[in-house]
C-alpha positions as CSV (number, residue, x, y, z in Angstrom):
1,V,-52.2,23.4,-1.9
2,C,-50.6,20.2,0.6
3,L,-47.1,21.0,-0.1
4,I,-47.8,24.7,-0.8
5,L,-49.4,24.7,2.9
6,A,-46.5,22.2,4.5
7,Y,-43.8,24.9,3.0
8,F,-45.7,28.2,4.0
9,L,-45.8,26.1,7.9
10,T,-42.8,25.4,8.1
11,W,-40.9,28.9,7.0
12,K,-40.0,29.7,10.5
13,G,-37.5,27.6,11.1
14,W,-34.0,29.8,9.4
15,G,-31.4,27.3,10.1
16,Q,-29.2,25.2,7.4
17,R,-31.7,21.8,8.3
18,D,-34.6,23.8,8.0
19,K,-33.8,25.5,4.8
20,R,-33.2,22.0,3.2
21,R,-36.5,21.1,4.1
22,D,-37.7,24.7,2.6
23,I,-36.2,24.0,-0.8
24,A,-37.1,20.4,-1.3
25,L,-40.8,21.2,-0.7
26,G,-40.4,24.0,-3.2
27,F,-39.3,21.5,-5.6
28,A,-41.8,18.8,-4.8
29,S,-44.6,21.9,-5.0
30,R,-43.2,23.0,-8.5
31,I,-43.0,19.5,-10.0
32,A,-47.2,19.0,-8.5
33,S,-47.9,22.2,-10.3
34,W,-46.4,21.0,-14.0
35,A,-47.7,17.8,-13.4
36,T,-51.6,19.1,-12.5
37,M,-50.7,22.1,-15.3
38,A,-50.0,18.6,-18.1
39,V,-53.5,17.3,-17.1
40,I,-55.3,20.3,-17.0
41,V,-54.2,21.2,-20.6
42,A,-54.4,17.6,-21.9
43,I,-58.5,17.1,-20.9
44,L,-59.0,21.1,-22.0
45,G,-57.3,19.8,-25.4
46,F,-59.3,16.9,-25.6
47,M,-62.6,18.7,-25.4
48,M,-61.7,21.3,-27.9
49,D,-60.5,18.4,-30.4
50,P,-60.7,14.8,-29.5
51,G,-58.5,14.2,-32.8
52,S,-58.1,10.4,-33.6
53,W,-60.1,9.2,-31.1
54,A,-63.1,8.8,-32.6
55,E,-61.5,5.6,-34.8
56,R,-58.5,4.4,-32.2
57,R,-60.2,4.3,-28.5
58,S,-57.2,4.3,-27.0
59,F,-55.8,7.0,-24.2
60,W,-52.4,8.2,-25.9
61,S,-54.8,8.9,-28.8
62,G,-57.0,11.1,-26.8
63,V,-54.7,13.0,-24.7
64,L,-51.7,13.4,-27.4
65,N,-54.2,15.1,-30.3
66,P,-53.2,17.7,-32.7
67,I,-54.2,20.8,-30.5
């Protein structure tokens, strides 16, 4: 949300320098959105089927489950 707000608030400048900053903020928000999606999907996947976490009790076996 902070990156989207920064992107919106810096949009007024149309110079070449400002355009580079807007593109950089756009890429940063794209990467942050993807990371957020990966965390949410991992949590939901664990909640639906914990996989082999019950036997191993390791973080990666809970996150990287068959679902």
